[in-house]
C-alpha distance (Angstrom), angle and dihedral (degrees) to the residues before:
residue distance angle dihedral
M1 . . .
L2 3.77 . .
R3 3.70 113.9 .
R4 3.73 110.6 -132.1
R5 3.87 114.5 -132.8
P6 3.90 111.4 -138.9
F7 3.71 111.8 -108.1
T8 3.76 122.1 -132.4
L9 3.80 129.8 176.7
A10 3.84 87.9 -117.9
A11 3.79 89.3 55.7
G12 3.77 91.5 46.5
A13 3.72 90.9 50.6
S14 3.86 92.2 52.4
L15 3.66 91.7 47.9
L16 3.84 92.1 49.5
A17 3.72 88.6 51.2
A18 3.80 88.5 56.4
A19 3.75 95.3 55.9
T20 3.91 143.4 -23.0
G21 3.82 125.2 -106.4
V22 3.76 110.5 1.6
R23 3.81 110.5 15.5
A24 3.75 126.8 -123.8
Q25 3.73 108.9 -132.6
A26 3.85 94.0 168.7
S27 3.67 134.2 -12.2
T28 3.79 90.9 -83.8
T29 3.77 102.6 28.1
R30 3.87 129.4 75.2
N31 3.82 129.6 177.9
L32 3.76 127.4 -141.7
M33 3.84 115.1 -167.9
I34 3.90 112.5 -151.4
G35 3.79 118.6 -164.2
A36 3.79 110.7 -138.7
G37 3.81 128.4 163.9
P38 3.82 139.6 -105.5
V39 3.77 111.4 -26.2
G40 3.90 91.4 -118.3
G41 3.76 94.6 50.7
T42 3.84 133.6 82.5
Y43 3.83 97.9 -97.1
F44 3.67 100.7 60.2
P45 3.90 99.6 55.2
V46 3.75 88.9 40.5
A47 3.77 94.2 50.0
S48 3.85 89.6 47.7
L49 3.78 90.4 54.4
I50 3.74 89.9 50.3
A51 3.79 92.2 48.3
T52 3.74 93.0 50.1
A53 3.91 90.1 48.5
I54 3.73 95.6 52.7
S55 3.84 98.3 40.2
N56 3.79 124.3 94.1
P57 3.79 110.3 168.2
P58 3.88 118.8 -167.9
G59 3.74 117.2 -80.6
G60 3.76 100.0 34.5
R61 3.68 129.7 124.5
P62 3.82 117.4 -88.2
C63 3.83 119.7 -101.9
D64 3.73 95.8 -109.9
A65 3.83 90.3 52.3
G66 3.79 94.4 56.5
G67 3.85 95.0 -86.2
N68 3.67 131.9 125.2
C69 3.84 115.5 -59.3
G70 3.85 97.0 -155.7
V71 3.67 131.1 114.0
P72 3.76 112.1 -55.4
G73 3.91 109.0 -104.8
L74 3.80 93.7 6.3
I75 3.80 122.4 133.2
A76 3.73 112.3 -176.1
E77 3.85 121.4 -172.1
A78 3.67 129.3 -165.0
I79 3.83 111.0 -133.1
A80 3.82 121.9 -150.3
T81 3.83 110.8 -126.5
Q82 3.87 139.1 151.4
G83 3.79 91.2 -94.2
S84 3.84 144.5 -102.0
V85 3.87 99.0 -11.3
E86 3.71 95.2 47.7
N87 3.85 89.9 43.7
V88 3.75 94.4 53.7
K89 3.87 90.6 46.5
R90 3.69 93.1 52.5
M91 3.72 95.3 47.1
A92 3.88 86.4 53.0
E93 3.78 87.4 52.1
G94 3.84 92.5 48.0
T95 3.76 98.6 -117.3
L96 3.79 95.0 110.4
D97 3.90 125.9 46.1
A98 3.70 98.4 -163.4
A99 3.81 138.7 -1.4
L100 3.75 148.8 177.1
A101 3.72 111.4 -104.3
Q102 3.89 137.2 168.7
A103 3.74 113.2 -104.5
D104 3.72 93.1 -121.4
I105 3.83 93.3 50.8
A106 3.83 88.4 49.5
A107 3.84 91.0 50.3
A108 3.78 91.1 48.4
A109 3.81 91.1 50.4
L110 3.78 89.5 54.2
A111 3.70 92.7 47.3
G112 3.78 92.8 49.8
D113 3.85 98.0 -115.3
E114 3.84 117.7 -168.6
M115 3.81 89.7 -105.5
F116 3.73 85.1 69.7
G117 3.79 95.0 46.3
G118 3.84 93.9 -93.8
K119 3.77 92.2 -75.1
P120 3.93 123.0 115.5
V121 3.82 113.9 -113.4
T122 3.85 95.3 -136.3
G123 3.77 101.3 173.4
L124 3.80 97.9 73.0
R125 3.69 123.7 105.4
A126 3.81 132.7 -177.3
V127 3.84 124.8 -113.2
A128 3.66 105.4 171.6
N129 3.79 146.3 -24.3
L130 3.92 104.8 -117.3
F131 3.90 114.1 179.4
P132 3.79 143.1 -33.9
E133 3.69 118.5 -93.7
T134 3.80 117.2 -149.4
V135 3.82 126.7 -143.2
H136 3.80 106.4 -125.8
V137 3.81 113.4 -166.3
V138 3.86 96.9 -166.6
A139 3.79 120.5 -167.7
R140 3.86 139.4 168.9
R141 3.85 106.5 -91.8
D142 3.88 91.5 -146.0
H143 3.93 88.0 64.9
G144 3.96 89.7 66.3
F145 3.77 95.7 -140.9
D146 3.78 113.8 174.6
S147 3.64 103.1 -178.9
I148 3.88 139.8 18.5
A149 3.81 85.9 -109.9
D150 3.83 87.6 67.6
L151 3.81 88.9 70.4
R152 3.82 92.9 80.0
G153 3.75 109.3 131.9
R154 3.82 93.1 8.1
R155 3.74 131.9 125.6
I156 3.82 108.4 -107.0
S157 3.81 135.9 168.0
L158 3.68 114.3 -133.2
G159 3.80 98.2 -173.2
E160 3.79 131.5 -89.7
L161 3.73 122.3 -52.3
G162 3.93 107.2 -96.3
S163 3.86 93.5 29.9
G164 3.67 126.9 114.1
T165 3.64 92.8 -125.3
L166 3.76 94.2 70.5
P167 3.83 102.7 64.4
L168 3.77 90.1 42.2
A169 3.78 92.1 49.1
R170 3.94 88.8 52.1
S171 3.75 90.8 49.5
L172 3.70 92.5 50.4
L173 3.85 94.4 47.5
N174 3.78 89.5 46.7
A175 3.74 90.0 54.2
Y176 3.87 87.2 61.5
G177 3.73 91.8 45.9
L178 3.64 97.0 -100.8
G179 3.84 114.3 137.4
R180 3.84 128.4 -179.3
R181 3.91 90.7 -84.8
D182 3.65 93.0 53.4
I183 3.84 101.2 64.3
V184 3.83 132.8 32.8
A185 3.83 101.2 -114.2
E186 3.70 128.6 -151.8
Y187 3.85 126.8 -171.5
I188 3.76 106.4 -150.6
S189 3.67 139.9 134.5
P190 3.99 120.0 -90.8
Q191 3.80 89.2 -111.4
A192 3.92 91.6 55.6
A193 3.80 89.9 43.1
T194 3.85 91.6 56.6
Y195 3.73 91.6 50.5
K196 3.84 94.1 49.2
L197 3.77 91.5 44.5
R198 3.81 91.2 57.0
E199 3.83 93.7 44.7
G200 3.88 91.2 48.8
T201 3.70 100.7 -116.1
L202 3.77 92.7 111.3
D203 3.84 128.8 47.1
A204 3.71 101.6 -163.6
F205 3.68 143.4 -13.3
V206 3.90 137.2 -161.6
M207 3.61 118.5 -128.6
V208 3.93 126.1 -178.2
A209 3.80 110.0 -157.4
G210 3.78 143.6 132.2
Q211 3.76 112.4 -88.9
P212 2.92 131.3 -78.4
A213 3.81 90.7 35.7
P214 3.83 107.9 -156.4
L215 3.71 92.3 -146.7
L216 3.76 91.2 56.7
I217 3.84 91.8 44.8
G218 3.92 87.2 57.7
L219 3.76 92.5 44.9
A220 3.72 95.8 49.4
R221 3.88 89.8 52.9
Q222 3.80 90.6 52.7
F223 3.80 102.8 39.4
E224 3.74 139.9 15.5
I225 3.79 110.8 -99.3
E226 3.84 135.3 163.1
L227 3.76 131.3 -158.6
L228 3.78 119.0 -129.5
P229 3.89 116.4 -132.0
V230 3.77 126.0 -123.3
S231 3.71 108.3 -138.1
S232 3.84 124.5 -126.9
S233 3.80 92.1 -113.0
V234 3.87 93.0 53.1
S235 3.82 90.5 43.8
E236 3.70 92.4 54.8
R237 3.80 92.7 44.4
L238 3.90 90.0 52.4
R239 3.71 92.7 47.0
R240 3.70 89.4 57.9
E241 3.77 92.7 49.3
R242 3.76 100.8 41.2
P243 3.81 121.2 39.4
G244 3.77 117.8 -138.1
L245 3.78 97.6 38.8
V246 3.85 121.4 129.2
T247 3.76 133.4 179.9
L248 3.85 122.0 -114.9
T249 3.81 142.5 160.6
I250 3.86 121.7 -120.2
P251 3.85 102.7 -137.5
S252 3.71 123.8 -116.4
G253 3.76 109.3 -98.8
M254 3.73 98.2 17.3
Y255 3.68 85.8 117.7
Q256 3.84 114.3 33.5
G257 3.79 111.4 -93.7
V258 3.81 94.0 -0.1
E259 3.81 119.1 125.2
A260 3.70 124.8 -139.6
C261 3.93 113.4 -72.1
D262 3.63 133.3 -167.7
S263 3.77 114.3 -130.7
I264 3.78 148.2 145.8
A265 3.70 133.5 -100.3
V266 3.89 138.3 -163.5
G267 3.81 124.4 -153.8
S268 3.84 117.5 -109.3
Q269 3.85 106.5 -137.0
L270 3.85 134.9 -169.9
V271 3.69 110.2 -124.9
I272 3.71 131.6 -176.3
S273 3.79 141.4 -175.8
N274 3.72 116.3 -91.7
S275 3.88 88.4 -130.2
V276 3.77 93.0 67.9
D277 3.73 111.7 106.0
E278 3.79 117.3 -94.5
E279 3.98 92.8 -128.6
I280 3.82 88.7 54.8
V281 3.82 92.7 54.4
Y282 3.80 93.8 40.7
G283 3.88 92.1 47.9
S284 3.85 90.7 45.3
L285 3.81 92.3 58.1
R286 3.85 92.3 44.9
A287 3.87 87.3 54.0
L288 3.85 94.0 44.0
F289 3.70 94.0 53.1
H290 3.78 97.0 35.8
P291 3.92 110.1 125.5
S292 3.70 91.7 -119.5
V293 3.73 91.5 61.8
R294 3.82 95.1 54.0
G295 3.74 94.8 84.3
R296 3.72 94.6 47.0
L297 3.81 91.1 56.4
D298 3.81 94.2 43.6
R299 3.87 90.0 52.1
G300 3.76 99.4 35.8
H301 3.78 102.8 63.6
P302 3.90 138.9 -15.0
A303 3.85 90.9 -119.6
A304 3.75 92.6 46.0
A305 3.83 89.9 54.5
L306 3.96 86.4 63.5
I307 3.82 91.8 60.2
T308 3.73 105.1 109.4
L309 3.86 139.9 158.3
E310 3.79 90.6 -126.1
T311 3.87 93.9 62.6
A312 3.84 97.3 32.7
L313 3.68 92.7 105.6
D314 3.79 97.9 42.3
G315 3.90 115.5 125.2
L316 3.73 98.8 -18.0
A317 3.69 110.9 -173.3
L318 3.80 98.7 -160.7
P319 3.83 135.5 45.0
L320 3.77 113.9 -86.8
H321 3.94 120.7 -97.2
A322 3.80 108.7 -114.5
G323 3.83 90.5 -117.3
A324 3.84 89.3 52.8
A325 3.75 92.3 48.7
R326 3.77 91.8 50.0
F327 3.83 90.0 51.8
Y328 3.84 97.0 48.2
K329 3.91 90.2 46.4
E330 3.75 91.0 55.4
R331 3.75 89.6 50.1
G332 3.86 90.9 51.8
L333 3.79 93.8 -115.3
L334 3.76 96.4 112.0
K335 3.73 128.8 45.1
D336 3.84 124.8 -143.9
């Protein structure tokens, strides 16, 4: 098993000084740093599965002999972060090569949204659409909330600073007439939010994650929760304001004791720096969609099981990297 070296910002800076894009650690080894999310969320385990799939360090068995089918000499690492916004900012700074990011956050970066200093982040490119992330508005059932509008004056976690959840949660509450002064906001991880919800020091929290979210499966087994619906009118408004959003229904029974609930979702996408070599991106996609990897994704995480070639081009928020475009053209999914 490959021993993962801990990543620090200083280490990233020194590597960046050595080369641009994918770093040359030795003549036969290159490193690719992939920004993920909090360790307990969806992004980190999925990014770890992707990193393993596309890596192929020297000395391993060849692909046709049951070894890794990744890019020869590549060592990809999933880096724990706060999520989409931090990932994009660190890619702009050059301390990450690639990342998982919500489609709406990637689109905001390209447009130069105020969360990115009002300047377009132009060096990002799309690799693949991965899976839909559902907006879960989780509340204590004993409070008897019927609507998100009922959260006025309540203590709510909107997600961590630097996460993609936070700007989406604010937009959702604003659509229900709830501004920053209308709630008592906290900015904590989903794990911390579940603990505070159980102990009664939090009334609700917003979590954006692939469904079913393992964290919520566990919470619903321990404590009575409910999911607050997103109305069709609010869904349509948000879809106009934030590219990449879709409507969906969280099925009844997905979380123990929780009825079906209408909500919205945003695509999670793999993005990469335009400076990364075309061969690296092309080879990474060949590895990710290699038949031998399918079982690892299916077993590795419920969200990873949704990564398919058929949906890889759905709703991309950024222009394709040249290496990705080459791969999809070869597979007949993209025309010249």
